[in-house]
C-alpha positions as CSV (number, residue, x, y, z in Angstrom):
1,X,-78.0,2.6,-109.6
2,X,-79.7,1.9,-112.2
3,X,-80.7,-2.1,-112.6
4,X,-79.4,-3.9,-115.8
5,X,-82.7,-3.7,-117.7
6,X,-83.1,0.0,-117.1
7,X,-79.6,0.8,-118.5
8,X,-80.1,-1.5,-121.4
9,X,-83.5,0.3,-122.0
10,X,-81.9,3.5,-121.6
11,X,-78.9,3.3,-123.7
12,X,-81.2,1.5,-126.2
13,X,-83.8,4.7,-126.6
14,X,-80.6,6.6,-126.7
15,X,-79.2,4.8,-129.5
16,X,-82.7,4.2,-131.4
17,X,-83.0,8.1,-131.5
18,X,-79.8,8.5,-132.6
19,X,-79.9,6.1,-135.3
20,X,-83.3,7.5,-136.5
21,X,-82.2,11.1,-136.6
22,X,-78.8,10.0,-138.0
23,X,-80.6,7.7,-140.7
24,X,-83.2,10.4,-141.4
25,X,-80.6,13.1,-142.5
26,X,-78.6,10.8,-144.2
27,X,-81.4,9.1,-146.2
28,X,-83.0,12.7,-146.7
29,X,-79.8,14.0,-148.7
30,X,-78.9,10.8,-150.1
31,X,-82.5,10.6,-151.5
32,X,-82.5,13.8,-152.6
33,X,-79.4,13.7,-154.5
34,X,-80.7,10.8,-156.1
35,X,-84.1,12.4,-157.1
36,X,-82.5,15.5,-158.3
37,X,-80.0,13.4,-160.5
38,X,-83.3,11.4,-161.7
39,X,-84.9,14.7,-162.5
40,X,-81.9,15.8,-164.4
41,X,-81.9,13.0,-166.4
42,X,-85.6,13.2,-167.1
43,X,-85.1,16.5,-168.3
44,X,-82.3,15.8,-170.5
45,X,-84.3,12.8,-172.1
46,X,-87.2,15.6,-172.8
47,X,-84.9,17.6,-174.1
48,X,-83.2,14.8,-176.4
49,X,-86.7,14.0,-177.7
50,X,-87.6,17.6,-178.3
51,X,-84.5,18.4,-180.3
52,X,-85.4,15.2,-182.7
53,X,-89.0,16.8,-183.3
54,X,-87.5,20.1,-184.0
55,X,-84.9,18.9,-186.6
56,X,-88.0,18.1,-188.5
57,X,-89.3,21.5,-188.5
58,X,-88.9,23.7,-191.7
59,X,-89.2,26.9,-189.8
60,X,-87.6,26.7,-186.2
61,X,-88.8,30.1,-185.3
62,X,-92.2,28.9,-185.6
63,X,-92.6,26.3,-182.9
64,X,-94.5,28.2,-180.0
65,X,-97.5,25.8,-180.4
66,X,-95.3,22.8,-179.9
67,X,-93.4,24.1,-176.9
68,X,-96.8,25.4,-175.4
69,X,-98.1,22.0,-175.8
70,X,-95.6,19.9,-174.2
71,X,-95.2,22.4,-171.4
72,X,-99.0,21.3,-170.8
73,X,-98.1,17.9,-170.6
74,X,-95.1,17.7,-168.9
75,X,-95.6,20.8,-166.6
76,X,-91.9,22.0,-167.4
77,X,-90.6,25.2,-168.3
78,X,-89.4,25.2,-172.1
79,X,-87.0,27.3,-173.8
80,X,-85.3,27.5,-177.3
81,X,-82.4,29.9,-177.3
82,X,-80.5,30.8,-180.3
83,X,-76.8,30.9,-180.3
84,X,-76.7,34.6,-179.5
85,X,-78.7,33.9,-176.9
86,X,-82.0,35.4,-178.0
87,X,-85.2,33.5,-176.9
88,X,-87.0,32.3,-179.9
89,X,-89.7,30.3,-177.8
90,X,-90.8,30.5,-174.3
91,X,-93.4,28.2,-172.8
92,X,-94.2,30.5,-169.4
93,X,-93.8,33.9,-170.6
94,X,-94.1,36.2,-174.2
95,X,-90.9,36.3,-175.7
96,X,-90.8,39.7,-176.2
97,X,-90.3,40.8,-172.7
98,X,-87.3,38.2,-172.2
99,X,-84.1,39.5,-172.1
100,X,-80.9,37.9,-173.6
101,X,-80.1,34.7,-172.1
102,X,-76.5,34.3,-173.3
103,X,-75.1,35.2,-169.9
104,X,-77.2,32.4,-168.1
105,X,-75.1,29.8,-166.2
106,X,-76.6,26.7,-167.7
107,X,-76.5,28.4,-171.4
108,X,-72.5,29.2,-170.9
109,X,-71.8,25.7,-169.8
110,X,-73.9,24.2,-172.8
111,X,-72.1,26.4,-175.1
112,X,-68.8,25.3,-173.7
113,X,-69.5,21.8,-173.0
114,X,-72.4,20.5,-174.7
115,X,-74.8,20.7,-171.1
116,X,-75.8,23.0,-168.8
117,X,-77.0,23.0,-165.1
118,X,-78.1,25.4,-162.9
119,X,-80.8,26.2,-159.9
120,X,-81.6,29.7,-159.2
121,X,-84.9,31.9,-159.0
122,X,-86.0,32.8,-162.2
123,X,-86.2,36.5,-163.0
124,X,-89.1,35.7,-165.5
125,X,-91.6,33.3,-163.5
126,X,-90.2,34.5,-160.1
127,X,-89.8,30.5,-158.9
128,X,-86.8,28.7,-158.0
129,X,-86.5,26.3,-160.9
130,X,-83.6,23.6,-161.6
131,X,-82.2,24.3,-165.1
132,X,-81.0,22.0,-167.9
133,X,-79.6,23.1,-171.1
134,X,-78.2,21.2,-174.3
135,X,-76.7,22.4,-177.3
136,X,-78.4,21.3,-180.5
137,X,-77.7,21.8,-184.2
138,X,-80.4,22.4,-186.5
139,X,-79.9,23.0,-190.2
140,X,-76.3,24.0,-189.2
141,X,-77.1,26.3,-186.7
142,X,-76.5,26.3,-183.0
143,X,-79.5,26.5,-180.7
144,X,-79.7,25.7,-177.0
145,X,-82.8,23.6,-175.6
146,X,-83.5,24.6,-171.8
147,X,-86.2,22.8,-169.9
148,X,-86.4,23.6,-166.2
149,X,-88.6,22.0,-163.3
150,X,-90.0,23.8,-160.4
151,X,-88.5,23.3,-157.2
152,X,-91.6,23.2,-155.4
153,X,-93.0,20.5,-157.2
154,X,-90.2,18.9,-156.6
155,X,-89.9,19.5,-153.1
156,X,-93.6,18.6,-152.4
157,X,-92.7,15.3,-154.2
158,X,-89.7,14.5,-152.3
159,X,-91.2,15.3,-148.8
160,X,-94.0,13.0,-149.6
161,X,-91.3,10.6,-150.7
162,X,-89.2,11.4,-147.6
163,X,-92.1,10.5,-145.1
164,X,-92.8,7.3,-147.1
165,X,-89.1,6.3,-146.1
166,X,-89.3,7.8,-142.6
167,X,-92.4,6.2,-142.0
168,X,-90.7,3.0,-143.1
169,X,-87.5,3.2,-141.4
170,X,-89.5,4.6,-138.1
171,X,-91.8,1.2,-138.3
172,X,-88.9,-1.0,-138.7
173,X,-86.9,0.7,-135.6
174,X,-90.4,0.5,-133.4
175,X,-90.3,-3.3,-134.4
176,X,-86.8,-3.6,-133.4
177,X,-87.2,-2.0,-130.2
178,X,-90.2,-4.0,-129.2
179,X,-88.4,-7.2,-129.9
180,X,-85.4,-5.7,-127.9
181,X,-87.7,-4.8,-124.9
182,X,-89.0,-7.8,-124.5
183,X,-85.6,-9.6,-124.8
184,X,-84.7,-6.7,-122.0
185,X,-87.6,-8.1,-119.9
186,X,-86.4,-11.7,-120.4
187,X,-82.9,-10.6,-119.6
188,X,-84.2,-8.8,-116.2
189,X,-86.2,-12.1,-115.5
190,X,-83.2,-14.3,-115.9
191,X,-80.9,-11.8,-114.0
192,X,-83.3,-11.5,-111.1
193,X,-83.7,-15.4,-110.6
194,X,-80.0,-15.2,-110.4
195,X,-79.8,-12.2,-108.3
196,X,-82.4,-14.1,-106.2
197,X,-80.3,-17.4,-106.1
198,X,-77.4,-15.4,-104.8
199,X,-79.2,-13.9,-102.0
200,X,-80.6,-17.1,-101.0
201,X,-77.0,-18.3,-101.2
202,X,-75.3,-15.9,-99.0
203,X,-78.3,-16.3,-96.5
204,X,-77.5,-20.2,-96.5
205,X,-81.1,-20.8,-97.4
206,X,-80.6,-22.4,-101.1
207,X,-84.0,-24.1,-101.6
208,X,-83.7,-24.7,-105.5
209,X,-81.8,-25.3,-108.2
210,X,-81.1,-22.4,-110.6
211,X,-82.1,-23.2,-114.3
212,X,-81.6,-21.4,-117.3
213,X,-82.3,-22.4,-121.3
214,X,-82.4,-18.6,-122.4
215,X,-78.9,-18.2,-123.9
216,X,-75.6,-20.1,-123.6
217,X,-74.2,-17.7,-121.3
218,X,-77.1,-17.8,-118.9
219,X,-76.8,-21.7,-119.0
220,X,-73.2,-21.5,-118.3
221,X,-73.5,-19.0,-115.4
222,X,-76.4,-21.0,-113.9
223,X,-74.5,-24.3,-114.1
224,X,-71.4,-22.5,-112.3
225,X,-73.6,-21.0,-109.6
226,X,-74.8,-24.7,-108.8
227,X,-72.0,-26.0,-108.4
228,X,-70.9,-23.2,-106.5
229,X,-74.1,-23.8,-104.1
230,X,-73.1,-27.6,-103.9
231,X,-69.7,-26.7,-102.7
232,X,-71.1,-24.2,-100.2
233,X,-73.8,-26.8,-99.2
234,X,-71.3,-29.4,-98.7
235,X,-69.1,-26.9,-96.5
236,X,-71.7,-26.0,-94.3
237,X,-72.5,-29.4,-93.9
238,X,-69.2,-30.1,-92.9
239,X,-68.9,-27.2,-90.7
240,X,-72.1,-28.4,-88.9
241,X,-71.0,-32.0,-88.5
242,X,-67.3,-30.3,-87.2
243,X,-69.5,-28.2,-84.6
244,X,-71.6,-31.0,-83.8
245,X,-68.2,-32.9,-83.1
246,X,-67.1,-29.9,-80.7
247,X,-70.5,-29.8,-79.0
248,X,-70.1,-33.3,-78.7
249,X,-66.2,-32.9,-77.7
250,X,-67.3,-30.1,-75.3
251,X,-70.0,-32.4,-73.7
252,X,-67.9,-35.2,-73.2
253,X,-65.5,-32.9,-71.6
254,X,-67.7,-31.8,-69.4
255,X,-69.2,-35.3,-68.6
256,X,-65.5,-36.5,-68.1
257,X,-64.7,-33.7,-65.9
258,X,-67.6,-34.7,-63.8
259,X,-67.0,-38.5,-63.7
260,X,-63.5,-37.7,-62.6
261,X,-64.6,-35.6,-59.8
262,X,-67.3,-38.6,-58.9
263,X,-64.6,-41.1,-59.0
264,X,-62.1,-39.1,-57.3
265,X,-64.5,-37.9,-54.7
266,X,-65.4,-40.8,-52.9
267,X,-62.0,-42.0,-52.3
268,X,-61.0,-39.1,-50.9
269,X,-63.8,-38.6,-48.7
270,X,-63.2,-42.0,-47.4
271,X,-59.5,-41.4,-46.9
272,X,-60.1,-38.0,-45.5
273,X,-62.6,-39.5,-43.0
274,X,-60.6,-42.2,-41.8
275,X,-57.6,-40.5,-41.2
276,X,-59.1,-37.8,-39.4
277,X,-60.6,-40.1,-37.2
278,X,-57.6,-41.8,-36.5
279,X,-55.4,-38.6,-36.0
280,X,-58.3,-37.2,-33.5
281,X,-58.7,-40.6,-31.3
282,X,-55.5,-41.8,-30.1
283,X,-57.4,-44.3,-27.8
284,X,-58.6,-46.3,-31.2
285,X,-58.3,-50.0,-30.7
286,X,-55.5,-51.3,-32.7
287,X,-57.7,-53.7,-34.8
288,X,-60.1,-50.9,-35.6
289,X,-57.1,-48.6,-36.6
290,X,-55.9,-51.4,-38.9
291,X,-59.2,-51.7,-40.5
292,X,-59.3,-47.8,-41.3
293,X,-55.5,-48.1,-42.4
294,X,-56.8,-50.6,-45.1
295,X,-59.8,-48.8,-46.2
296,X,-57.4,-45.6,-46.6
297,X,-55.0,-48.0,-48.6
298,X,-57.5,-49.7,-50.5
299,X,-59.0,-46.1,-51.9
300,X,-55.7,-44.8,-52.7
301,X,-55.0,-47.6,-54.7
302,X,-58.5,-47.0,-56.7
303,X,-57.2,-43.5,-57.1
304,X,-54.0,-44.8,-58.6
305,X,-55.7,-47.0,-61.0
306,X,-57.9,-44.4,-62.2
307,X,-54.7,-42.3,-62.8
308,X,-52.9,-45.3,-64.4
309,X,-56.2,-46.0,-66.8
310,X,-55.9,-42.3,-68.0
311,X,-52.0,-42.4,-68.6
312,X,-52.6,-45.9,-70.6
313,X,-55.4,-44.3,-72.5
314,X,-52.8,-41.4,-73.6
315,X,-50.0,-44.0,-74.3
316,X,-52.3,-46.0,-76.7
317,X,-53.6,-43.2,-78.7
318,X,-50.2,-41.8,-79.2
319,X,-48.9,-45.1,-79.9
320,X,-46.2,-45.2,-77.0
321,X,-47.4,-48.5,-75.3
322,X,-44.9,-51.3,-75.5
323,X,-46.1,-55.2,-75.4
324,X,-44.5,-58.1,-74.3
325,X,-45.6,-61.1,-76.3
326,X,-45.4,-64.2,-74.3
327,X,-47.3,-67.5,-74.9
328,X,-50.2,-67.6,-72.4
329,X,-53.0,-70.1,-71.5
330,X,-56.4,-68.2,-72.4
331,X,-58.7,-70.2,-70.2
332,X,-56.1,-69.4,-67.0
333,X,-55.8,-65.7,-67.9
334,X,-59.9,-65.7,-68.2
335,X,-60.2,-67.7,-64.9
336,X,-57.8,-65.1,-63.1
337,X,-59.9,-62.1,-64.6
338,X,-63.0,-63.8,-62.9
339,X,-61.1,-64.2,-59.6
340,X,-60.7,-60.8,-59.5
341,X,-64.1,-59.7,-60.2
342,X,-65.5,-62.3,-58.0
343,X,-64.3,-60.2,-55.0
344,X,-66.3,-56.8,-56.5
345,X,-69.3,-59.0,-57.2
346,X,-69.9,-61.4,-54.8
347,X,-73.5,-62.5,-55.4
348,X,-73.0,-63.0,-59.4
349,X,-71.9,-65.9,-61.5
350,X,-69.5,-65.6,-64.2
351,X,-69.2,-69.3,-66.4
352,X,-66.9,-70.2,-68.7
353,X,-67.2,-72.4,-71.8
354,X,-65.1,-73.8,-74.5
355,X,-61.5,-75.3,-74.7
356,X,-58.4,-73.8,-73.7
357,X,-55.8,-72.3,-76.3
358,X,-52.7,-70.9,-76.2
359,X,-52.0,-67.4,-77.9
360,X,-49.2,-65.4,-77.6
361,X,-50.4,-61.7,-76.1
362,X,-49.1,-59.4,-73.4
363,X,-51.0,-60.6,-70.3
364,X,-51.3,-57.6,-68.5
365,X,-52.9,-55.6,-71.2
366,X,-55.2,-58.6,-72.4
367,X,-56.3,-59.2,-68.9
368,X,-57.4,-55.2,-68.7
369,X,-59.2,-55.9,-71.8
370,X,-61.0,-59.2,-70.9
371,X,-62.0,-57.8,-67.3
372,X,-63.6,-54.4,-68.9
373,X,-65.7,-56.5,-71.0
374,X,-66.7,-58.7,-68.3
375,X,-67.2,-55.9,-65.8
376,X,-69.2,-54.0,-68.4
377,X,-71.2,-57.2,-68.6
378,X,-71.8,-57.2,-64.8
379,X,-72.9,-53.7,-64.4
380,X,-75.7,-54.1,-66.9
381,X,-76.9,-57.4,-66.5
382,X,-78.7,-58.9,-63.6
383,X,-78.5,-62.3,-64.9
384,X,-75.4,-64.7,-65.3
385,X,-72.7,-63.7,-67.6
386,X,-71.1,-66.3,-69.8
387,X,-67.2,-66.4,-71.4
388,X,-67.0,-68.4,-74.5
389,X,-63.6,-69.5,-75.6
390,X,-63.2,-70.9,-79.2
391,X,-60.2,-71.2,-81.7
392,X,-60.8,-67.8,-83.2
393,X,-62.8,-65.9,-80.7
394,X,-63.4,-65.0,-76.9
395,X,-66.9,-63.9,-76.6
396,X,-68.6,-62.3,-73.5
397,X,-72.2,-62.8,-73.2
398,X,-74.7,-60.9,-71.1
399,X,-78.5,-60.8,-71.0
400,X,-78.7,-57.1,-70.2
401,X,-80.3,-53.8,-71.1
402,X,-78.3,-54.3,-74.3
403,X,-77.3,-51.2,-76.5
404,X,-79.5,-49.3,-79.1
405,X,-78.4,-49.4,-82.8
406,X,-77.3,-45.7,-83.2
407,X,-75.1,-46.1,-80.2
408,X,-73.3,-49.0,-81.3
409,X,-71.1,-46.6,-83.8
410,X,-69.8,-44.5,-81.0
411,X,-69.4,-46.5,-77.9
412,X,-65.8,-47.4,-78.9
413,X,-65.1,-43.8,-78.7
414,X,-62.7,-42.3,-76.0
415,X,-64.8,-40.7,-73.2
416,X,-67.9,-41.9,-74.9
417,X,-70.8,-42.9,-72.5
418,X,-74.2,-43.9,-73.8
419,X,-76.9,-42.2,-71.9
420,X,-80.0,-43.0,-73.4
421,X,-80.3,-46.6,-71.9
422,X,-77.9,-45.8,-68.7
423,X,-74.5,-47.5,-70.0
424,X,-72.3,-45.9,-67.7
425,X,-69.1,-46.5,-68.9
426,X,-67.3,-44.8,-65.7
427,X,-65.0,-42.6,-67.4
428,X,-65.9,-43.7,-71.1
429,X,-62.4,-45.2,-71.3
430,X,-62.9,-49.0,-71.0
431,X,-63.9,-49.8,-74.8
432,X,-61.8,-47.4,-76.3
433,X,-58.8,-49.0,-74.1
434,X,-60.2,-52.4,-75.3
435,X,-60.0,-51.3,-78.8
436,X,-56.4,-50.1,-78.4
437,X,-55.3,-52.9,-76.8
438,X,-56.5,-55.4,-79.3
439,X,-55.2,-53.2,-82.0
440,X,-51.5,-53.7,-80.7
441,X,-52.3,-57.5,-81.1
442,X,-53.9,-57.5,-84.2
443,X,-57.1,-58.7,-82.7
444,X,-60.5,-56.9,-83.1
445,X,-63.5,-56.2,-81.3
446,X,-67.0,-57.3,-82.9
447,X,-70.3,-56.2,-80.9
448,X,-73.7,-57.2,-81.5
449,X,-76.7,-56.4,-79.1
450,X,-80.4,-56.0,-79.5
451,X,-82.0,-53.2,-76.9
452,X,-83.4,-54.8,-73.9
453,X,-82.2,-58.4,-74.7
454,X,-78.8,-58.4,-74.1
455,X,-75.3,-58.0,-75.9
456,X,-72.1,-60.1,-77.3
457,X,-68.8,-59.0,-77.1
458,X,-66.2,-60.7,-79.2
459,X,-62.5,-60.7,-79.4
460,X,-61.5,-61.9,-82.5
461,X,-58.0,-63.4,-83.1
């Protein structure tokens, strides 16, 4: 398959030679006709001049000197013919040896219409000539003045003229060809650039912007291709983001499965171990049996809480969780949360500051949200945790490991667990549940943290 510039080049070469041959033939015949017409006009003018000279002569039969002299100057064959066809003067041959010319084509035409023409081989001089004869009246007698030019001389002159015209046309076409060739090279350059751009685009390696100011069409194509490239790049970026999200989702799925396995593994192992011990030891003392049964009950409740947390997450995500808003003392609610956590974190101190306020909230859900925030602070801080209550917020402040700035945007997402700094948010549902609960109350959560110095989680209402 040919490239565009090759096709253009071949097509132009074909057109070039077709035009050259056609023009040459047309100009040849056109100029030949013009040239012959001009020769005939010159012969007629010379005949008219000679006829004026002959009218002043007393003896028309004694004009041989005039004919020969005019022949030497004009290099034309000149013949004077009487009305009956007798030749009375001839420039190229002795008139005694010339036959009667009454039946010559040009003489017959001149006798009928006043002017006659013919081109033929002369029997007298044995050459091809162009004859022009004109009827002239001298001293009330009809004569025919005939002049003829040699076709070989005409052909030589015409060939020279044709070569000059042909050379001019050829030169002009060569100039046009050279100009067109350079145009084809520029078009090749533009098309190669576009093809390279499209190749890069198809390989998703667009590394430059396509520019073309050569023609309006190429400029328009470049702009359109740049737009296509930009759209494809945007789609690739979106695809990359979606791929990254899918990878993150898959990673989080693996992590949540791992977390669920871990969360369920310990209580299941405890339940299985203690229950097996009770079954195998029929002589076990009652106090020890009660202790083992309490352990089994506690771990069963722990598993139930994990399942409840997952169910709550689904309800909150689907907007199916209903809330019951009742006036509630926030300070009392916080104290209850702290009391529950003190049993789990016996060696830690949780401080409360600020005055009590009353808000309309769903006590169960808000307690869950506040407990989540305080427990996170206890997990990742060895110092005391402070809960500040004000007229527009509840803030949980710790002096723990803090959260990196890049992680702050994602920690509210479901199943997201910060791994770089050890932020192990259980199943990764705690902050997601907190955000969902607060949204149901038209509250908001603001997080500020400095890595290595601590965090501050504020519920704004």
